[in-house]
C-alpha positions as CSV (number, residue, x, y, z in Angstrom):
1,X,-0.1,0.0,0.0
2,X,2.7,2.3,0.9
3,X,4.6,1.5,-2.3
4,X,1.5,2.1,-4.3
5,X,1.1,5.6,-2.7
6,X,4.6,6.5,-3.3
7,X,4.3,5.3,-6.9
8,X,1.2,7.4,-7.5
9,X,2.7,10.4,-5.8
10,X,5.8,10.0,-8.0
11,X,3.6,9.8,-11.1
12,X,1.6,12.9,-10.1
13,X,4.7,14.9,-9.3
14,X,6.3,14.0,-12.7
15,X,3.0,15.1,-14.4
16,X,2.9,18.3,-12.5
17,X,6.5,18.9,-13.4
18,X,5.9,18.3,-17.1
19,X,3.0,20.7,-17.0
20,X,5.1,23.3,-15.3
21,X,7.8,23.0,-17.8
22,X,5.3,23.4,-20.7
23,X,3.5,26.5,-19.2
24,X,6.7,28.2,-18.0
25,X,7.7,29.9,-21.4
26,X,4.2,31.2,-22.1
27,X,4.0,32.6,-18.6
28,X,7.4,34.3,-19.0
29,X,6.2,35.9,-22.3
30,X,3.0,37.2,-20.7
31,X,5.1,38.7,-17.8
32,X,7.4,40.3,-20.4
33,X,4.5,41.9,-22.2
34,X,3.0,43.1,-19.1
35,X,6.0,44.4,-17.5
36,X,6.4,47.6,-19.8
37,X,2.8,48.4,-19.2
38,X,3.2,48.0,-15.5
39,X,6.4,50.0,-15.4
40,X,4.8,52.9,-17.6
41,X,4.2,55.9,-15.4
42,X,2.8,59.3,-16.5
43,X,5.6,61.8,-17.2
44,X,5.6,64.8,-14.9
45,X,4.3,68.0,-16.5
46,X,7.0,70.2,-17.9
47,X,7.1,73.7,-16.7
48,X,7.7,76.1,-19.6
49,X,10.9,77.9,-19.4
50,X,10.9,81.7,-19.0
51,X,11.0,83.5,-22.2
52,X,14.0,85.8,-22.6
53,X,13.7,88.8,-25.1
54,X,16.3,88.5,-27.8
55,X,17.5,91.9,-29.0
56,X,16.6,92.8,-32.6
57,X,19.6,92.5,-34.8
58,X,20.3,95.5,-37.1
59,X,20.7,94.3,-40.7
60,X,24.2,94.9,-41.9
61,X,24.4,97.5,-44.6
62,X,24.5,96.2,-48.1
63,X,27.9,96.2,-49.6
64,X,27.9,97.8,-53.0
65,X,28.8,95.4,-55.7
66,X,32.2,96.0,-57.1
67,X,32.1,97.3,-60.7
68,X,33.1,94.7,-63.3
69,X,36.6,94.9,-64.2
70,X,37.1,96.6,-67.6
71,X,38.4,94.2,-70.1
72,X,41.9,95.2,-71.1
73,X,41.0,94.3,-74.7
74,X,38.3,97.0,-75.0
75,X,39.6,100.2,-76.7
76,X,39.5,103.4,-74.6
77,X,36.4,105.6,-75.2
78,X,37.0,108.8,-77.1
79,X,35.2,112.0,-76.3
80,X,32.7,113.2,-78.9
81,X,33.9,116.0,-81.2
82,X,32.8,119.5,-80.5
83,X,31.0,119.6,-83.9
84,X,29.0,116.4,-82.9
85,X,28.1,117.9,-79.5
86,X,26.7,121.1,-81.0
87,X,24.6,119.4,-83.8
88,X,21.0,119.2,-82.7
89,X,19.4,115.8,-82.7
90,X,17.7,114.7,-85.9
91,X,14.4,114.2,-84.0
92,X,14.3,118.0,-83.0
93,X,14.9,119.0,-86.6
94,X,12.1,116.8,-87.8
95,X,9.6,118.1,-85.0
96,X,10.5,121.7,-86.0
97,X,9.8,121.0,-89.6
98,X,6.4,119.3,-88.7
99,X,5.4,122.4,-86.6
100,X,6.3,124.8,-89.6
101,X,4.3,122.7,-91.9
102,X,1.3,122.6,-89.5
103,X,1.5,126.4,-89.0
104,X,1.5,126.9,-92.9
105,X,-1.6,124.6,-93.1
106,X,-3.4,126.5,-90.5
107,X,-2.7,129.9,-92.1
108,X,-3.9,128.5,-95.4
109,X,-7.1,127.3,-93.8
110,X,-7.7,130.7,-92.3
111,X,-7.2,132.4,-95.7
112,X,-9.7,130.0,-97.2
113,X,-12.3,130.7,-94.4
114,X,-11.9,134.4,-94.9
115,X,-12.4,134.1,-98.7
116,X,-15.4,131.8,-98.2
117,X,-16.9,134.4,-95.9
118,X,-16.4,137.1,-98.3
119,X,-18.1,134.9,-101.1
120,X,-21.0,134.1,-98.7
121,X,-21.4,137.7,-97.9
122,X,-21.6,138.8,-101.6
123,X,-24.0,135.9,-102.3
124,X,-26.2,137.0,-99.4
125,X,-26.3,140.5,-100.7
126,X,-27.3,139.3,-104.1
127,X,-29.9,137.1,-102.8
128,X,-31.4,139.6,-100.4
129,X,-30.8,142.7,-102.4
130,X,-30.9,141.9,-106.1
131,X,-29.2,144.5,-108.4
132,X,-32.6,145.6,-110.0
133,X,-34.0,146.7,-106.6
134,X,-30.8,147.5,-104.6
135,X,-30.1,150.8,-102.9
136,X,-27.1,151.8,-100.8
137,X,-26.4,154.8,-98.7
138,X,-22.8,155.8,-97.7
139,X,-21.5,158.5,-95.2
140,X,-18.3,160.4,-95.7
141,X,-16.7,163.4,-93.8
142,X,-14.3,166.3,-94.7
143,X,-14.6,168.7,-91.7
144,X,-12.2,170.6,-89.5
145,X,-13.4,172.5,-86.5
146,X,-17.0,173.3,-87.3
147,X,-18.7,169.9,-86.7
148,X,-18.2,166.7,-84.6
149,X,-20.5,164.0,-85.7
150,X,-22.7,162.0,-83.1
151,X,-25.4,160.3,-85.2
152,X,-27.1,160.1,-88.6
153,X,-30.8,159.3,-89.3
154,X,-32.0,158.3,-92.8
155,X,-35.5,158.3,-94.0
156,X,-36.7,157.1,-97.4
157,X,-40.2,158.0,-98.6
158,X,-40.9,159.4,-95.2
159,X,-40.1,156.1,-93.5
160,X,-37.1,155.8,-91.1
161,X,-34.8,153.1,-92.3
162,X,-31.6,153.7,-90.3
163,X,-30.4,155.5,-87.1
164,X,-26.8,155.1,-86.4
165,X,-24.9,156.4,-83.3
166,X,-21.2,156.9,-83.8
167,X,-18.3,156.3,-81.4
168,X,-15.3,158.6,-81.2
169,X,-13.2,155.8,-82.9
170,X,-15.7,155.6,-85.8
171,X,-16.0,159.4,-86.2
172,X,-12.2,159.6,-86.3
173,X,-12.0,157.1,-89.0
174,X,-14.4,159.1,-91.1
175,X,-12.2,162.2,-90.5
176,X,-9.3,160.3,-91.8
177,X,-11.0,159.5,-95.2
178,X,-13.0,156.5,-94.3
179,X,-16.4,155.8,-96.0
180,X,-19.3,153.9,-94.1
181,X,-22.1,152.0,-95.7
182,X,-24.9,153.2,-93.4
183,X,-27.8,151.5,-95.2
184,X,-28.5,148.8,-97.8
185,X,-32.1,147.9,-98.9
186,X,-34.5,147.3,-101.8
187,X,-36.6,149.9,-103.6
188,X,-38.9,149.4,-106.6
189,X,-38.3,151.3,-109.8
190,X,-39.6,154.9,-109.8
191,X,-39.2,158.3,-107.9
192,X,-38.2,158.4,-104.3
193,X,-37.2,160.9,-101.6
194,X,-34.4,160.5,-99.1
195,X,-34.0,162.8,-96.0
196,X,-31.0,162.6,-93.8
197,X,-30.5,164.3,-90.3
198,X,-27.1,164.9,-88.9
199,X,-26.6,165.5,-85.1
200,X,-23.4,166.5,-83.3
201,X,-21.5,169.4,-81.9
202,X,-21.3,172.5,-84.0
203,X,-19.3,175.7,-83.7
204,X,-18.5,176.8,-80.1
205,X,-19.4,173.3,-78.9
206,X,-23.1,173.8,-79.3
207,X,-25.5,171.1,-80.1
208,X,-26.0,171.0,-83.8
209,X,-28.7,169.3,-86.0
210,X,-29.1,169.8,-89.6
211,X,-30.9,167.9,-92.5
212,X,-30.7,167.3,-96.2
213,X,-33.0,166.1,-98.8
214,X,-32.7,164.6,-102.3
215,X,-35.2,163.3,-104.8
216,X,-33.9,160.6,-107.1
217,X,-35.1,158.2,-109.7
218,X,-34.6,154.5,-109.1
219,X,-34.0,152.6,-112.3
220,X,-33.2,149.1,-113.3
221,X,-29.9,148.4,-111.5
222,X,-28.3,149.3,-108.1
223,X,-28.5,152.8,-106.8
224,X,-25.8,154.5,-104.8
225,X,-26.2,157.6,-102.6
226,X,-23.5,159.5,-100.5
227,X,-24.2,161.6,-97.4
228,X,-21.3,164.0,-97.5
229,X,-20.3,166.3,-94.5
230,X,-17.9,169.1,-95.2
231,X,-16.8,172.5,-94.0
232,X,-18.2,175.7,-95.3
233,X,-15.3,178.0,-94.5
234,X,-17.1,181.2,-95.7
235,X,-19.9,180.8,-93.2
236,X,-17.9,179.0,-90.5
237,X,-20.3,176.1,-90.2
238,X,-20.6,172.7,-91.6
239,X,-22.3,171.7,-94.9
240,X,-24.4,168.6,-95.5
241,X,-25.0,167.3,-99.0
242,X,-26.4,164.2,-100.6
243,X,-24.7,163.1,-103.7
244,X,-26.3,160.7,-106.2
245,X,-23.7,158.4,-107.9
246,X,-25.1,158.1,-111.3
């Protein structure tokens, strides 16, 4: 009995030892895997280091690049001749010629416009005042110290057709030999009467007003009449005449 018990005990021990040998590597592997996890501890919080202000650095001034060395093979530059320096650039000469041509064209256009205006004026007179009904009245002066003209009034067939007030400049132009067209109109063929009144300063700076009358025949064609103011030295007063240009 004792032998049997000891035999069973020996078999049980051997079995246990075999099982222990088989399970030992797996247990060691599990312990190895669990060991790092068990040993892992949270790292202590890091305290930020105090910030120190770094002084701003001034950028170093840029060093100018050294000029490229002149090749010894290049010939030395020669200064321009005095004649070349004094000569104007070709562009300036071309611009001057263009301006001169443009000015000539403008002057030519002005002349064309003036000529065109003259032609239009003549055409207007011919349309408005045909030669068969046209009548024109002119004023001229040849006086000295007896009369200074201020105004002229013209009536044809008892109807006032013109009242003109003169400036000092216009009166002076008449004294220098100028002739003024004071009236231009139309009249039918036949007999007509023209009356002109002259107002101004007479002898001794007195107001002076005189009139002149003429009866004329208007035929086929233009009619021209002149109101002429002159000195009458014998009477020391002005004289007013109406002259018919036949």
